[in-house]
N, C-alpha and C positions, 0 to 999 in steps of 0.2 A: 693112385689114379681111380681105383674103384670106389674109394671114399668120396672123392669129388663128384663122380658120376652118380653115386647113390644120393648125395645131398642135392644135386640138381634135379634128379628125378623127384624128389620129395617136394620140390618147391612147386607151388601152384601155377605160377606164371610160366615156368619152363613147361610143365606138363600141358598147359592150355596152348602154348606155342607149338609144341610138338603135335599135339592133336590137330591143330589147325593145318600144319604142314602135311600131315597124313591124310587129312579129309581132302585137301587140295589135290594131293597126289592121286588118291582114289578116284576123285571127280575126273581128273584129266585123263586117266587110264580108261575110265568108263566111257568118256566121250570119244576117245580114239576108237575104242572097240565098237561102240555103237554106230559111229560115223562109217567105219569100215563095212559093217553089216549093211548099212543103208545104201552105200555107194557101189557095193560089189554085186548087188541084186539087179539084174538087167530088166527084170519083168515089171519094175515100178516105173511109171511115167515120170519125167523130169519135174513136173510140178508137185507131184507127190513126195518125191525125194526133197525138194526145197521145203515144203511145208513140215515134213518130219524133221528135218535138220533145224528149222527155226523153233519148233515145238521142244525138240530135245535140248537145244542150247538154253531155252527159257526155264525148262523144267530142271535141268542140272544147276543153273544159276539160283533158282529157288531152293533146291535141296542144299546147295552150299550155304546159302544165307541162313537157312533153319539150322544147319549143323553148326555154324559159327555162333548163333544165339544160344544154342545148347551148351556149347564148349565154354563160352565166355560169360555164361549167366552169372556166376558169383562175383566176378569183377564188375560186370554191368550193374548189378544190384548195389554194390559198394559205391560206385560212381553215382548212381541215381540217388542214394541216400545223401551223399555229399552235396549234390546239386540242390536237393530239397532243403538242406540245412542252410545253405547259402541264400536261397530264396527266401526262407522264413526270416532270416537274419535282416535281409534287405527290406522286407515288408515291415518288420517291427522298427527298424531304424527310420524308415519313411514315415511311419505312423507317429513316432515320437517327434520327428522334425515338424510335421504338420501340426501336432498338438501344441508344440512350442510357438509356432508362428501364430496359430489361432489365439492362444493365450496372450501373446505379446500384442496382438492387434486388439483384443478385448481390453486389455489393461490400458493401452493408449487411447482407445476411443472412449471408453467409460470413465477414465480416471479412477479406477477402482482403488488404487493405492496412491493417494495424494502425497505430494511432497510435504514433509513435516518441518522443513526449514521455515523460519519466520520470513516474512516478506522483507526484502532489503529496503523497500521504499517506505516501510512503515515508520510513522513519526514518533511511536511511543518509545521512550528511552530503555525501558526494561526489555522489550522485544528485540530491539537491535542489540543490546548487551548480551542477551542470552545466546545470541549466535556464536559468540567467541567466549562464552563463559567457562570457567573451570569449576571443578568440584568445590573448591574454597569459596568461590564467588556465591555459589548457590547455598552453601551451608551457613554463611554468616560472615563475620568479620575476617578480614585477610590476615589479621595478626594472630588468630587462633585463640582469642580469649574465650570464646564460647565453645570451642571444640574440645573434644576429649583429648587427653594426653597423647594417645596413639596417633591422632590426626593432625597434630600441631605442624604447621609448615616450618621448615628451616632446621629441624632437628634430624640427626641421622637415625637410622633404623633402630639401632640398639638404645639410643637415647630416648627415643619415643616410647619404647616398651617399659623402660625402668625409670622414667622421671615422674 
């Protein structure tokens, strides 16, 4: 039982939660005590009591908020760093997307990278044939008479190397 309690006390989150509960308890007790002092005094006019009550409530609320910030500062810092990292990632991703869109628009509008395929309506026979040409058509005779033995069509891999 003591080991579990000792482990819980060492954890930062548990310590922060217990500190928050302790701070809230102190603020509540302080509020009760000060309200009792204000309302038991009969020599203060009613308007003064109301003003002091409102000021006391606002002051204790500010004190509680400042205490929470001091108690939870390490966790708040970690959370802020995480939010910053996510924001940076979104900015970089948006920048890359915008660059991609601008580049695509530039490429489309200026035709910076023209299509290398021959025109299908071209009347020249070699231009139309190159569209579907193979390596052997470009190298010469399809029978392989002018090709080296390694590149002869119709032979198996081992036959090409040793013929």
